[in-house]
Residue, then its C-alpha position, 0 to 999 in steps of 0.5 A: m850218557s845217552v844217544k837221545g837227540k844228536k850228540r857229537y863224540v870223538l872216539k879214540l881207538s888204540g893202535e893195539a886194539l886195531a891189531g886184535e890178538k896179532h898185536t901188530g898191524f891190522d886185524e881185519a875182522t876186528v876193524r870191520g867190527v869197529a866199522r860196523q859199530i861206528k855205523a850203528l852210532a852214526d845211524t842214531g844221528a850222532e856226529i862222530g870224529v875218530v882218532t887212532g893211536g899208532g902203537n900197532f906199528w910204532r911207539g916213538r917213545s920206545s924207539g931207543d936211541m933214535d932222535r925223539v923228533s924223528a921217532d914221533q914223526i914216524g908215529m904220526l905217519a902210523t896214525v895216518m895209515n891207521c885212519i885211512y884203513v879204518s876210514e875205508m872199512c867204514r866206507a865199506e859199511g856205507l858211511d861217508t868219511d873224510v880224513f884230516t891231517p895237521f900237515p899236507c899229505g898230498g892228495v891222501t888226506e885233507l888239511f885240518s881246519k875246524d870249518r872243514v871238519m864242521r861242514s863234514l860233520r853237519a853233512g853226516r860224514v865221519v871224520f878222522f883226525a890223523g897225524g896227532t897234533g902235527h908236532p913232536y912231544f905230543s901224544t895222540d891222547t893230547g890230540v884226541v882231547l884237543r880235537a874234541v875241545e875244538i869241535e865242541a864234542d859232548c864226550v871223548l870215548l876211549a876204546k882201549s885194550i883194557d876195560g876201564v880205569y884201575d888204581s894200579d896195573p891189573a896185569v901186575n896186581r890181581d887185586a887192582h880196583r876198577y873205578d865205575e866213575i872217577s873225576i879228572d881231578e882224582v885221575i891227575e892227583k893219583n897219576l892214573g894214566v887214563v890219558d897223559i898228563t897234558a891231555s888230562v889237564m886239558a880235559r879238566d880245564y875245558k870240561m871234557p868228559m871221557y868214557v874208558f871202555q874195552l874194545d872187544d865186545k860186539n857192541s862195546i861202543m854203543d854199550a858205552v854210549e848208552g851206559r851199558s858198558s862196564g867201563t869207567r866214566v871220567t867226570v869233570 
């Protein structure tokens, strides 16, 4: 990948990555660093959408006996908080931003529509897609691929707490192999969990490439975009 010429990206930030070593809540230094990297990418002329996970506050699927619909609704609200926070950090770095949700949030966010989002992108604003798809049973993985397809992005950038795609869990298996490049068909066949299966199938069907990398280095986002990252390219 290269930033030569204008490109359109959707960046997915895991909630855990935003928490840094704290694991919950926000790590301000980490998020400020992310905002600076988003600014560096925007300065190349790229159009940027951002999706955040909510795992630093809430994981609906691990909520025990709570009704799944309610648990997922709490998770959606966690992503709204994350997007607003990262958006404000980006504004502090001199960027103009808009936060969109698929459901009304009073005056806190704007209601998502493709037309509104495209106007914001063309005006050079960084857009944040909060609230997932707006429906339970769908993860932010599905949300990020859906929004990328809708706005005709060139690539999804998946910034995680792990440095790529492995054939097994590297935290459990010291001999786990990291892929430099892998096709989305192989990801689905081997159930590698880059994103959930719904998102994987959508990425395959709509030919949306992804790049998986670790959000811990000073320039990890730009390194991923410019091909200097040790992450994994997921091809279609």
